[in-house]
N, CA, C and O of each residue as an XYZ file, in Angstrom:
872
protein
N      98.542    125.138   -122.180
C      99.808    124.850   -121.485
C     100.073    125.888   -120.406
O     100.484    125.559   -119.293
N      99.827    127.167   -120.759
C     100.043    128.257   -119.807
C      99.066    128.140   -118.655
O      99.426    128.328   -117.493
N      97.783    127.815   -119.006
C      96.766    127.669   -117.965
C      97.122    126.547   -117.014
O      96.963    126.691   -115.802
N      97.617    125.395   -117.555
C      97.990    124.268   -116.720
C      99.146    124.640   -115.791
O      99.165    124.226   -114.632
N     100.111    125.420   -116.292
C     101.260    125.836   -115.484
C     100.805    126.729   -114.345
O     101.229    126.576   -113.200
N      99.901    127.700   -114.698
C      99.391    128.589   -113.652
C      98.612    127.811   -112.591
O      98.713    128.097   -111.398
N      97.832    126.819   -113.042
C      97.035    126.018   -112.107
C      97.929    125.237   -111.165
O      97.649    125.144   -109.970
N      99.018    124.667   -111.702
C      99.925    123.886   -110.846
C     100.621    124.781   -109.837
O     100.848    124.376   -108.697
N     100.973    126.039   -110.263
C     101.616    126.973   -109.338
C     100.657    127.360   -108.219
O     101.046    127.462   -107.056
N      99.383    127.577   -108.596
C      98.374    127.939   -107.589
C      98.201    126.816   -106.575
O      98.119    127.062   -105.372
N      98.146    125.573   -107.074
C      98.001    124.413   -106.186
C      99.191    124.295   -105.248
O      99.030    123.979   -104.069
N     100.409    124.554   -105.781
C     101.620    124.471   -104.971
C     101.605    125.518   -103.872
O     101.972    125.237   -102.731
N     101.172    126.748   -104.223
C     101.102    127.812   -103.228
C     100.119    127.462   -102.116
O     100.397    127.666   -100.934
N      98.951    126.925   -102.524
C      97.958    126.550   -101.521
C      98.484    125.454   -100.610
O      98.276    125.489    -99.397
N      99.169    124.477   -101.206
C      99.728    123.387   -100.401
C     100.757    123.906    -99.424
O     100.807    123.468    -98.275
N     101.600    124.862    -99.888
C     102.622    125.438    -99.002
C     101.977    126.212    -97.871
O     102.431    126.145    -96.729
N     100.906    126.959    -98.187
C     100.215    127.742    -97.159
C      99.600    126.834    -96.112
O      99.674    127.123    -94.918
N      98.984    125.722    -96.554
C      98.396    124.770    -95.604
C      99.459    124.158    -94.717
O      99.254    124.008    -93.512
N     100.602    123.799    -95.306
C     101.687    123.199    -94.527
C     102.213    124.166    -93.488
O     102.488    123.774    -92.354
N     102.356    125.444    -93.870
C     102.824    126.448    -92.916
C     101.823    126.635    -91.788
O     102.206    126.773    -90.627
N     100.542    126.640    -92.130
C      99.509    126.805    -91.103
C      99.539    125.653    -90.115
O      99.416    125.864    -88.908
N      99.703    124.431    -90.618
C      99.776    123.271    -89.737
C     100.986    123.327    -88.834
O     100.902    122.966    -87.660
N     102.132    123.783    -89.375
C     103.342    123.867    -88.571
C     103.181    124.874    -87.448
O     103.692    124.660    -86.349
N     102.467    125.983    -87.709
C     102.228    126.989    -86.672
C     101.348    126.425    -85.575
O     101.597    126.651    -84.391
N     100.289    125.670    -85.979
C      99.383    125.082    -84.989
C     100.107    124.082    -84.127
O      99.947    124.083    -82.906
N     100.917    123.210    -84.754
C     101.651    122.206    -83.988
C     102.664    122.838    -83.062
O     102.888    122.336    -81.960
N     103.279    123.927    -83.481
C     104.272    124.597    -82.645
C     103.630    125.250    -81.440
O     104.271    125.404    -80.400
N     102.346    125.642    -81.571
C     101.677    126.326    -80.476
C     101.166    125.363    -79.423
O     100.794    125.799    -78.334
N     101.135    124.038    -79.712
C     100.660    123.055    -78.741
C     101.771    122.764    -77.754
O     102.878    122.403    -78.154
N     101.489    122.916    -76.467
C     102.499    122.671    -75.445
C     102.803    121.189    -75.355
O     101.951    120.377    -75.716
N     104.004    120.795    -74.881
C     104.337    119.375    -74.745
C     103.346    118.639    -73.859
O     103.034    117.478    -74.124
N     102.837    119.296    -72.798
C     101.906    118.640    -71.896
C     100.611    118.323    -72.606
O     100.058    117.236    -72.445
N     100.114    119.288    -73.407
C      98.864    119.072    -74.124
C      99.014    118.004    -75.189
O      98.055    117.301    -75.507
N     100.211    117.878    -75.742
C     100.446    116.901    -76.796
C     100.587    115.487    -76.247
O     100.433    114.517    -76.989
N     100.877    115.361    -74.964
C     101.027    114.046    -74.373
C      99.684    113.331    -74.326
O      98.635    113.957    -74.171
N      99.735    112.021    -74.461
C      98.521    111.242    -74.304
C      98.179    111.136    -72.829
O      99.019    111.407    -71.971
N      96.950    110.743    -72.533
C      96.518    110.603    -71.151
C      97.375    109.588    -70.423
O      97.698    109.766    -69.249
N      97.748    108.511    -71.129
C      98.574    107.467    -70.524
C      99.952    108.000    -70.152
O     100.466    107.700    -69.074
N     100.560    108.803    -71.057
C     101.888    109.346    -70.793
C     101.873    110.292    -69.602
O     102.790    110.277    -68.780
N     100.823    111.123    -69.505
C     100.730    112.058    -68.390
C     100.579    111.313    -67.067
O     101.105    111.735    -66.038
N      99.855    110.205    -67.113
C      99.651    109.439    -65.887
C     100.947    108.764    -65.456
O     101.255    108.703    -64.266
N     101.707    108.254    -66.429
C     102.990    107.633    -66.096
C     103.966    108.647    -65.530
O     104.805    108.302    -64.698
N     103.866    109.904    -65.972
C     104.779    110.927    -65.489
C     104.580    111.199    -64.006
O     105.484    111.717    -63.350
N     103.410    110.859    -63.463
C     103.176    111.033    -62.035
C     104.078    110.137    -61.204
O     104.323    110.400    -60.027
N     104.568    109.080    -61.828
C     105.420    108.141    -61.112
C     106.837    108.124    -61.686
O     107.478    107.076    -61.775
N     107.298    109.285    -62.063
C     108.676    109.410    -62.509
C     108.942    108.836    -63.872
O     110.089    108.535    -64.202
N     107.899    108.674    -64.684
C     108.088    108.185    -66.050
C     108.374    106.712    -66.142
O     108.831    106.238    -67.182
N     108.114    105.964    -65.070
C     108.375    104.533    -65.122
C     107.358    103.858    -66.026
O     106.186    104.235    -66.051
N     107.808    102.875    -66.754
C     106.934    102.172    -67.677
C     106.368    100.923    -67.019
O     107.072    100.217    -66.296
N     105.084    100.653    -67.275
C     104.462     99.448    -66.744
C     104.930     98.209    -67.489
O     104.661     97.081    -67.076
N     105.649     98.438    -68.613
C     106.046     97.319    -69.436
C     107.474     96.881    -69.179
O     107.998     96.047    -69.918
N     108.124     97.419    -68.151
C     109.477     97.008    -67.840
C     109.467     95.575    -67.354
O     108.600     95.209    -66.561
N     110.424     94.731    -67.814
C     110.441     93.336    -67.381
C     110.734     93.222    -65.901
O     111.597     93.919    -65.368
N     110.015     92.346    -65.251
C     110.208     92.148    -63.817
C     111.496     91.383    -63.564
O     111.802     90.428    -64.279
N     112.253     91.792    -62.556
C     113.491     91.130    -62.201
C     113.199     89.988    -61.243
O     112.322     90.119    -60.389
N     113.909     88.870    -61.359
C     113.672     87.752    -60.448
C     114.020     88.137    -59.017
O     115.011     88.824    -58.772
N     113.186     87.682    -58.065
C     113.398     87.998    -56.663
C     113.834     86.759    -55.895
O     113.427     85.645    -56.223
N     114.665     86.953    -54.874
C     115.062     85.808    -54.061
C     113.874     85.271    -53.288
O     112.951     86.016    -52.959
N     113.897     83.974    -52.996
C     112.790     83.358    -52.268
C     112.695     83.941    -50.865
O     113.699     83.983    -50.153
N     111.499     84.397    -50.443
C     111.344     84.985    -49.115
C     111.400     83.927    -48.026
O     111.087     82.759    -48.257
N     111.795     84.346    -46.858
C     111.826     83.456    -45.704
C     110.473     83.517    -45.029
O     110.040     84.604    -44.648
N     109.780     82.394    -44.863
C     108.440     82.416    -44.256
C     108.443     83.051    -42.871
O     109.298     82.761    -42.035
N     107.454     83.936    -42.650
C     107.313     84.565    -41.348
C     108.199     85.768    -41.128
O     108.151     86.374    -40.057
N     109.012     86.137    -42.116
C     109.928     87.271    -41.983
C     109.501     88.389    -42.918
O     108.994     88.124    -44.008
N     109.702     89.662    -42.498
C     109.356     90.789    -43.374
C     110.186     90.774    -44.638
O     111.285     90.219    -44.660
N     109.669     91.379    -45.686
C     110.409     91.477    -46.945
C     111.639     92.339    -46.752
O     111.648     93.240    -45.914
N     112.680     92.065    -47.529
C     113.919     92.833    -47.423
C     113.705     94.230    -47.976
O     112.737     94.481    -48.693
N     114.626     95.155    -47.634
C     114.492     96.543    -48.064
C     114.452     96.673    -49.580
O     113.767     97.544    -50.115
N     115.194     95.795    -50.280
C     115.249     95.898    -51.739
C     114.223     94.975    -52.400
O     114.283     94.740    -53.607
N     113.298     94.462    -51.621
C     112.305     93.532    -52.147
C     110.934     93.903    -51.596
O     110.253     93.073    -50.994
N     110.534     95.152    -51.805
C     109.264     95.638    -51.280
C     108.131     95.192    -52.196
O     108.082     95.559    -53.370
N     107.236     94.405    -51.647
C     106.071     93.974    -52.411
C     105.051     95.108    -52.451
O     104.693     95.665    -51.413
N     104.588     95.447    -53.650
C     103.585     96.499    -53.808
C     102.300     95.835    -54.285
O     102.226     95.385    -55.429
N     101.287     95.769    -53.424
C     100.051     95.074    -53.793
C      99.417     95.619    -55.065
O      99.631     96.769    -55.449
N      98.642     94.771    -55.698
C      97.884     95.214    -56.857
C      96.797     96.185    -56.405
O      96.325     96.119    -55.270
N      96.407     97.088    -57.305
C      95.356     98.057    -56.976
C      94.140     97.780    -57.848
O      94.263     97.564    -59.054
N      92.977     97.788    -57.234
C      91.739     97.518    -57.950
C      90.604     98.346    -57.355
O      90.729     98.877    -56.251
N      89.509     98.453    -58.082
C      88.358     99.215    -57.603
C      87.502     98.312    -56.721
O      87.188     97.180    -57.091
N      87.133     98.821    -55.565
C      86.289     98.058    -54.644
C      84.924     97.814    -55.281
O      84.336     98.732    -55.853
N      84.416     96.587    -55.186
C      83.120     96.246    -55.749
C      82.029     97.131    -55.145
O      81.944     97.290    -53.927
N      81.201     97.700    -56.016
C      80.123     98.561    -55.567
C      80.523    100.001    -55.355
O      79.683    100.826    -54.995
N      81.815    100.334    -55.574
C      82.288    101.699    -55.346
C      82.964    102.276    -56.585
O      83.819    103.154    -56.477
N      82.582    101.786    -57.759
C      83.238    102.232    -58.997
C      82.609    103.490    -59.573
O      83.220    104.150    -60.413
N      81.392    103.840    -59.139
C      80.733    105.048    -59.628
C      80.168    105.840    -58.454
O      79.899    105.294    -57.384
N      79.994    107.137    -58.681
C      79.433    108.029    -57.663
C      78.489    108.983    -58.370
O      78.915    109.821    -59.165
N      77.201    108.850    -58.075
C      76.190    109.668    -58.737
C      75.426    110.489    -57.702
O      75.164    110.020    -56.595
N      75.072    111.721    -58.073
C      74.354    112.625    -57.187
C      73.087    113.098    -57.889
O      73.125    113.517    -59.046
N      71.953    113.024    -57.169
C      70.672    113.449    -57.729
C      70.325    114.881    -57.356
O      70.913    115.451    -56.437
N      69.383    115.449    -58.062
C      68.962    116.830    -57.816
C      68.111    116.908    -56.551
O      67.221    116.085    -56.338
N      68.394    117.903    -55.720
C      67.592    118.128    -54.522
C      67.581    116.975    -53.552
O      66.596    116.770    -52.843
N      68.667    116.212    -53.507
C      68.734    115.089    -52.584
C      67.945    113.871    -53.028
O      67.838    112.902    -52.275
N      67.392    113.897    -54.230
C      66.628    112.761    -54.745
C      67.573    111.655    -55.202
O      68.755    111.906    -55.437
N      67.054    110.419    -55.332
C      67.890    109.329    -55.849
C      68.427    109.671    -57.238
O      67.717    110.239    -58.067
N      69.677    109.321    -57.475
C      70.323    109.653    -58.751
C      69.906    108.655    -59.824
O      70.669    107.758    -60.181
N      68.698    108.821    -60.330
C      68.186    107.952    -61.389
C      67.511    108.795    -62.471
O      66.922    109.839    -62.188
N      67.607    108.324    -63.706
C      66.937    108.979    -64.827
C      67.294    110.446    -64.969
O      68.468    110.816    -64.945
N      66.283    111.272    -65.116
C      66.481    112.711    -65.330
C      66.851    113.468    -64.060
O      67.105    114.671    -64.109
N      66.884    112.772    -62.919
C      67.235    113.427    -61.661
C      68.739    113.456    -61.408
O      69.185    114.038    -60.419
N      69.521    112.841    -62.283
C      70.975    112.792    -62.088
C      71.600    114.145    -62.397
O      71.425    114.682    -63.491
N      72.326    114.692    -61.433
C      73.052    115.950    -61.668
C      74.418    115.662    -62.279
O      74.819    116.311    -63.245
N      75.123    114.702    -61.722
C      76.420    114.313    -62.283
C      76.790    112.927    -61.788
O      76.264    112.445    -60.785
N      77.697    112.304    -62.507
C      78.187    110.978    -62.135
C      79.693    110.922    -62.357
O      80.193    111.363    -63.392
N      80.412    110.377    -61.378
C      81.868    110.237    -61.462
C      82.231    108.763    -61.595
O      81.600    107.900    -60.985
N      83.241    108.489    -62.388
C      83.733    107.127    -62.563
C      85.252    107.115    -62.476
O      85.905    108.122    -62.749
N      85.806    105.978    -62.096
C      87.263    105.777    -62.052
C      87.665    105.063    -63.328
O      87.084    104.036    -63.682
N      88.662    105.605    -64.023
C      89.063    105.045    -65.314
C      90.431    104.379    -65.305
O      90.689    103.477    -66.101
N      91.317    104.822    -64.399
C      92.669    104.271    -64.415
C      93.325    104.446    -63.050
O      93.044    105.404    -62.330
N      94.219    103.491    -62.702
C      94.918    103.547    -61.422
C      96.351    103.055    -61.600
O      96.658    102.314    -62.534
N      97.213    103.480    -60.692
C      98.603    103.013    -60.672
C      99.097    103.100    -59.237
O      98.515    103.819    -58.424
N     100.169    102.371    -58.915
C     100.687    102.406    -57.545
C     102.189    102.224    -57.531
O     102.792    101.699    -58.467
N     102.768    102.679    -56.432
C     104.202    102.581    -56.222
C     104.422    102.520    -54.708
O     103.740    103.216    -53.956
N     105.363    101.697    -54.261
C     105.593    101.519    -52.825
C     107.061    101.748    -52.481
O     107.955    101.446    -53.272
N     107.289    102.287    -51.292
C     108.651    102.459    -50.778
C     108.649    102.110    -49.300
O     107.656    102.306    -48.599
N     109.784    101.588    -48.837
C     109.883    101.160    -47.442
C     110.788    102.081    -46.656
O     111.832    102.519    -47.140
N     110.371    102.370    -45.430
C     111.179    103.154    -44.499
C     111.068    102.492    -43.132
O     110.041    102.597    -42.462
N     112.124    101.817    -42.729
C     112.083    101.101    -41.461
C     111.084     99.962    -41.523
O     111.164     99.103    -42.400
N     110.137     99.957    -40.584
C     109.139     98.895    -40.544
C     107.841     99.254    -41.222
O     106.853     98.535    -41.075
N     107.813    100.363    -41.974
C     106.589    100.797    -42.643
C     106.767    100.870    -44.151
O     107.877    101.032    -44.659
N     105.658    100.749    -44.845
C     105.605    100.932    -46.294
C     104.705    102.121    -46.590
O     103.593    102.209    -46.069
N     105.183    103.031    -47.423
C     104.383    104.176    -47.861
C     103.938    103.929    -49.291
O     104.763    103.709    -50.178
N     102.636    103.965    -49.512
C     102.087    103.719    -50.841
C     101.798    105.037    -51.543
O     101.284    105.980    -50.941
N     102.133    105.086    -52.804
C     101.825    106.233    -53.658
C     100.869    105.730    -54.733
O     101.254    104.947    -55.602
N      99.628    106.183    -54.667
C      98.588    105.656    -55.539
C      97.997    106.774    -56.385
O      97.569    107.804    -55.863
N      97.979    106.563    -57.678
C      97.411    107.534    -58.605
C      96.046    107.077    -59.093
O      95.847    105.904    -59.408
N      95.117    108.005    -59.152
C      93.760    107.693    -59.582
C      93.349    108.688    -60.664
O      93.508    109.898    -60.502
N      92.830    108.175    -61.748
C      92.257    109.017    -62.792
C      90.791    108.660    -62.960
O      90.409    107.496    -62.843
N      89.981    109.657    -63.233
C      88.565    109.410    -63.429
C      87.937    110.496    -64.266
O      88.634    111.318    -64.861
N      86.630    110.499    -64.313
C      85.900    111.472    -65.124
C      84.560    111.772    -64.466
O      83.894    110.885    -63.931
N      84.186    113.039    -64.521
C      82.883    113.476    -64.012
C      82.040    113.910    -65.212
O      82.471    114.730    -66.022
N      80.839    113.352    -65.315
C      79.953    113.643    -66.438
C      78.664    114.269    -65.913
O      78.040    113.741    -64.992
N      78.273    115.382    -66.498
C      77.041    116.054    -66.092
C      75.831    115.239    -66.512
O      75.817    114.615    -67.573
N      74.796    115.256    -65.643
C      73.579    114.515    -65.935
C      72.480    115.411    -66.472
O      72.692    116.612    -66.644
N      71.306    114.850    -66.741
C      70.183    115.624    -67.293
C      69.744    116.782    -66.407
O      69.270    117.802    -66.907
N      69.901    116.630    -65.081
C      69.459    117.687    -64.165
C      70.444    118.848    -64.098
O      70.143    119.870    -63.482
N      71.612    118.715    -64.717
C      72.593    119.795    -64.739
C      73.528    119.769    -63.547
O      73.086    119.753    -62.398
N      74.824    119.765    -63.827
C      75.835    119.717    -62.773
C      76.163    121.121    -62.278
O      76.018    122.083    -63.032
N      76.604    121.262    -61.023
C      77.028    122.570    -60.521
C      78.357    122.978    -61.143
O      78.970    122.203    -61.877
N      78.795    124.186    -60.850
C      80.051    124.683    -61.425
C      81.248    123.887    -60.912
O      82.208    123.656    -61.647
N      81.187    123.471    -59.650
C      82.254    122.646    -59.077
C      81.648    121.423    -58.411
O      80.536    121.466    -57.884
N      82.399    120.339    -58.448
C      81.931    119.074    -57.899
C      82.973    118.538    -56.918
O      84.166    118.524    -57.222
N      82.526    118.102    -55.753
C      83.403    117.472    -54.771
C      83.353    115.958    -54.985
O      82.290    115.343    -54.898
N      84.516    115.371    -55.266
C      84.595    113.933    -55.517
C      85.195    113.248    -54.297
O      86.352    113.503    -53.963
N      84.430    112.371    -53.614
C      84.937    111.683    -52.431
C      85.548    110.328    -52.781
O      84.943    109.539    -53.507
N      86.721    110.064    -52.275
C      87.418    108.816    -52.572
C      87.923    108.173    -51.280
O      88.150    108.854    -50.280
N      88.092    106.871    -51.320
C      88.703    106.161    -50.205
C      89.697    105.146    -50.761
O      89.422    104.456    -51.742
N      90.854    105.073    -50.113
C      91.891    104.115    -50.483
C      92.205    103.276    -49.256
O      92.374    103.808    -48.158
N      92.282    101.976    -49.442
C      92.552    101.082    -48.319
C      93.500     99.976    -48.750
O      93.483     99.548    -49.904
N      94.323     99.518    -47.822
C      95.125     98.326    -48.046
C      94.514     97.234    -47.183
O      94.335     97.401    -45.976
N      94.201     96.127    -47.813
C      93.449     95.060    -47.160
C      94.199     93.735    -47.297
O      94.783     93.437    -48.339
N      94.168     92.956    -46.228
C      94.683     91.595    -46.295
C      93.520     90.682    -46.642
O      92.615     90.474    -45.834
N      93.555     90.141    -47.848
C      92.460     89.314    -48.313
C      92.478     87.929    -47.706
O      93.382     87.565    -46.954
N      91.461     87.172    -48.048
C      91.353     85.822    -47.508
C      89.944     85.564    -47.023
O      89.015     86.310    -47.333
N      89.798     84.486    -46.249
C      88.480     84.124    -45.732
C      87.934     85.223    -44.828
O      86.780     85.630    -44.963
N      88.761     85.698    -43.910
C      88.371     86.812    -43.055
C      89.130     88.060    -43.449
O      90.224     88.306    -42.942
N      88.560     88.859    -44.353
C      89.258     90.045    -44.862
C      89.583     91.006    -43.728
O      88.755     91.251    -42.850
N      90.791     91.544    -43.755
C      91.250     92.427    -42.686
C      91.748     93.743    -43.277
O      92.624     93.756    -44.141
N      91.174     94.855    -42.798
C      91.607     96.172    -43.253
C      92.860     96.571    -42.470
O      92.829     96.675    -41.244
N      93.957     96.793    -43.189
C      95.219     97.162    -42.553
C      95.302     98.676    -42.371
O      95.719     99.149    -41.314
N      94.914     99.433    -43.380
C      94.919    100.902    -43.315
C      93.883    101.425    -44.294
O      93.661    100.837    -45.353
N      93.251    102.536    -43.933
C      92.210    103.109    -44.783
C      92.155    104.609    -44.556
O      92.180    105.066    -43.413
N      92.079    105.389    -45.650
C      91.997    106.847    -45.545
C      91.031    107.398    -46.590
O      90.938    106.899    -47.712
N      90.317    108.443    -46.180
C      89.371    109.103    -47.075
C      90.004    110.365    -47.655
O      90.781    111.048    -46.987
N      89.663    110.662    -48.898
C      90.191    111.830    -49.592
C      89.064    112.466    -50.396
O      88.027    111.849    -50.635
N      89.286    113.698    -50.802
C      88.349    114.342    -51.712
C      89.083    115.348    -52.579
O      90.082    115.940    -52.171
N      88.569    115.523    -53.769
C      89.160    116.467    -54.696
C      88.053    117.252    -55.375
O      86.955    116.736    -55.586
N      88.344    118.510    -55.718
C      87.361    119.392    -56.343
C      87.573    119.414    -57.854
O      88.693    119.593    -58.331
N      86.494    119.231    -58.593
C      86.541    119.220    -60.054
C      85.695    120.376    -60.575
O      84.519    120.500    -60.234
N      86.300    121.213    -61.396
C      85.569    122.320    -62.020
C      84.947    121.837    -63.327
O      85.648    121.393    -64.237
N      83.640    121.928    -63.402
C      82.932    121.438    -64.577
C      83.060    122.434    -65.740
O      83.270    123.631    -65.540
N      82.929    121.907    -66.938
C      83.011    122.731    -68.142
C      81.682    122.697    -68.881
O      80.777    121.943    -68.524
N      81.577    123.520    -69.911
C      80.335    123.566    -70.685
C      80.086    122.244    -71.404
O      78.945    121.882    -71.688
N      81.175    121.529    -71.694
C      81.018    120.245    -72.375
C      80.366    119.185    -71.510
O      79.791    118.223    -72.020
N      80.457    119.363    -70.176
C      79.792    118.430    -69.271
C      80.526    117.142    -69.013
O      79.956    116.226    -68.421
N      81.796    117.031    -69.442
C      82.589    115.828    -69.199
C      84.017    116.259    -68.881
O      84.741    116.724    -69.762
N      84.417    116.106    -67.624
C      85.714    116.617    -67.177
C      86.529    115.506    -66.505
O      86.017    114.819    -65.621
N      87.796    115.323    -66.914
C      88.640    114.326    -66.248
C      89.227    114.887    -64.961
O      89.351    116.102    -64.805
N      89.587    114.001    -64.043
C      90.274    114.420    -62.826
C      91.388    113.431    -62.520
O      91.322    112.257    -62.885
N      92.409    113.934    -61.841
C      93.558    113.118    -61.456
C      93.904    113.417    -60.014
O      93.882    114.571    -59.586
N      94.225    112.374    -59.268
C      94.602    112.539    -57.868
C      95.717    111.560    -57.538
O      95.638    110.381    -57.883
N      96.758    112.051    -56.866
C      97.863    111.205    -56.434
C      97.916    111.231    -54.913
O      98.086    112.291    -54.311
N      97.771    110.076    -54.299
C      97.784    109.938    -52.843
C      99.159    109.439    -52.422
O      99.662    108.452    -52.959
N      99.759    110.121    -51.466
C     101.133    109.799    -51.103
C     101.320    109.536    -49.607
O     102.454    109.409    -49.145
N     100.232    109.454    -48.846
C     100.383    109.337    -47.393
C      99.695    108.117    -46.802
O      99.343    108.124    -45.623
N      99.494    107.065    -47.599
C      98.932    105.836    -47.056
C     100.080    104.969    -46.554
O     100.861    104.441    -47.346
N     100.178    104.828    -45.237
C     101.295    104.112    -44.609
C     100.755    102.912    -43.850
O      99.733    103.005    -43.170
N     101.447    101.783    -43.971
C     101.044    100.581    -43.247
C     102.285     99.747    -42.911
O     103.313     99.877    -43.575
N     102.197     98.891    -41.883
C     103.354     98.087    -41.474
C     103.768     97.102    -42.562
O     102.932     96.602    -43.315
N     105.053     96.836    -42.632
C     105.565     95.859    -43.594
C     104.986     94.482    -43.251
O     105.147     94.011    -42.125
N     104.322     93.839    -44.197
C     103.758     92.512    -43.902
C     104.833     91.438    -43.918
O     105.911     91.633    -44.480
N     104.538     90.325    -43.310
C     105.463     89.193    -43.368
C     105.434     88.614    -44.771
O     104.476     88.825    -45.515
N     106.472     87.892    -45.128
C     106.540     87.291    -46.458
C     105.413     86.298    -46.671
O     105.000     86.059    -47.806
N     104.907     85.710    -45.576
C     103.842     84.718    -45.687
C     102.500     85.346    -46.036
O     101.643     84.686    -46.622
N     102.306     86.632    -45.679
C     101.009     87.278    -45.921
C     101.067     88.353    -46.998
O     100.023     88.840    -47.431
N     102.259     88.733    -47.440
C     102.404     89.850    -48.380
C     101.611     89.634    -49.667
O     101.052     90.583    -50.218
N     101.559     88.391    -50.148
C     100.864     88.123    -51.412
C      99.354     88.288    -51.306
O      98.675     88.394    -52.328
N      98.819     88.312    -50.098
C      97.373     88.435    -49.928
C      96.930     89.883    -49.770
O      95.735     90.152    -49.648
N      97.885     90.825    -49.769
C      97.546     92.243    -49.619
C      97.050     92.801    -50.950
O      97.480     92.365    -52.018
N      96.143     93.765    -50.872
C      95.606     94.405    -52.063
C      95.185     95.830    -51.732
O      94.707     96.103    -50.631
N      95.362     96.735    -52.686
C      94.889     98.109    -52.528
C      93.494     98.198    -53.136
O      93.267     97.777    -54.270
N      92.569     98.750    -52.368
C      91.225     98.988    -52.876
C      91.013    100.489    -53.019
O      91.362    101.265    -52.129
N      90.440    100.887    -54.143
C      90.101    102.282    -54.417
C      88.619    102.355    -54.735
O      88.088    101.478    -55.417
N      87.950    103.383    -54.254
C      86.537    103.526    -54.566
C      85.991    104.855    -54.086
O      86.642    105.571    -53.325
N      84.792    105.177    -54.536
C      84.121    106.383    -54.081
C      83.479    106.122    -52.718
O      82.936    105.046    -52.467
N      83.553    107.125    -51.844
C      82.985    107.001    -50.503
C      82.339    108.320    -50.110
O      83.042    109.249    -49.713
N      81.000    108.429    -50.211
C      80.318    109.687    -49.869
C      80.606    110.168    -48.453
O      80.507    111.365    -48.182
N      80.962    109.259    -47.538
C      81.256    109.651    -46.165
C      82.498    110.526    -46.079
O      82.708    111.213    -45.079
N      83.321    110.504    -47.123
C      84.524    111.336    -47.124
C      84.178    112.817    -47.184
O      85.015    113.665    -46.876
N      82.933    113.134    -47.585
C      82.509    114.531    -47.664
C      81.965    115.042    -46.334
O      81.755    116.243    -46.164
N      81.738    114.129    -45.394
C      81.215    114.537    -44.089
C      82.297    115.249    -43.303
O      83.450    114.819    -43.330
N      81.962    116.331    -42.598
C      82.969    117.033    -41.801
C      83.481    116.156    -40.676
O      82.732    115.371    -40.094
N      84.761    116.295    -40.375
C      85.349    115.511    -39.306
C      84.781    115.956    -37.968
O      84.587    117.148    -37.730
N      84.512    114.978    -37.086
C      83.977    115.348    -35.770
C      84.970    116.186    -34.985
O      86.168    115.905    -34.975
N      84.458    117.219    -34.326
C      85.327    118.092    -33.552
C      85.810    117.393    -32.292
O      85.063    116.667    -31.637
N      87.060    117.625    -31.973
C      87.632    117.028    -30.774
C      87.027    117.657    -29.536
O      86.849    118.873    -29.460
N      86.714    116.815    -28.571
C      86.144    117.332    -27.343
C      87.195    118.050    -26.513
O      88.334    117.601    -26.388
N      86.786    119.163    -25.958
C      87.713    119.930    -25.136
C      87.858    119.281    -23.769
O      86.885    118.852    -23.149
N      89.091    119.225    -23.328
C      89.351    118.654    -21.998
C      88.899    119.610    -20.921
O      89.145    120.814    -20.988
N      88.228    119.048    -19.918
C      87.776    119.878    -18.796
C      88.935    120.204    -17.858
O      88.744    120.894    -16.857
C-alpha cells in the first residue's frame, strides 16, 4: 500500500514537471511563429478572410468604367510554363544531379484599389526554394514577373513588371519566401472587358538581367 502511494506520488510529480516544461516552451514561442502559413499570408492583406461572403453588385453599364465602390479585381494564376525556376551547376541545364536549386510558387493572393482612372494591384506571392544535388549557394536570387492581361482570342498585355527577391538558404535546403508587390498600376477597364482581365504570376529569368543604361544626350 505504501509502495503504491509512493509510486502514484512520483507519477504525479513527473506529470506536473512535464506540464510545466510544456507551458514554458509554449510561452517562449512568439505569436508570429505560432501562426500558420495561411494566417501569416492573410495578414499581408490586413487580415481579410478569403471566406467572406461576396456582396451583390449592381449591374454594370456596358462600355463604362466600373464605379469607385465596385472595383473588379482579376483572378490571379500562375502563367503556364512559368511555375518553376531551376538553375544548373556551371551554367549547365538544370537536370538530374546538375540541379543547384529549384524555386516553386505555392500560394498567391490579390487586392485592388482605384484612384481616379487607374487601379493599383497588391499581389502577394509565396513560394519555396529547394536545394538540388549539386548544392545551392548561400543566397539565391528569385526572378518573378507579374502581369495583368486581357484574355480572349487575341490576348493583350495591359501592364507587366519584373521583380526579384533574395532568399538566404539554410542547411535544411528548403526555404520559403514571400513577396508582396504593390506598384502594378493599370487603367480602369470598361465594364464590358473587366471580366476578361487576369493577373499572371510566374518566374522570369530575364528579371535578373541588368537594366540597359540610358544613353547620354549629346
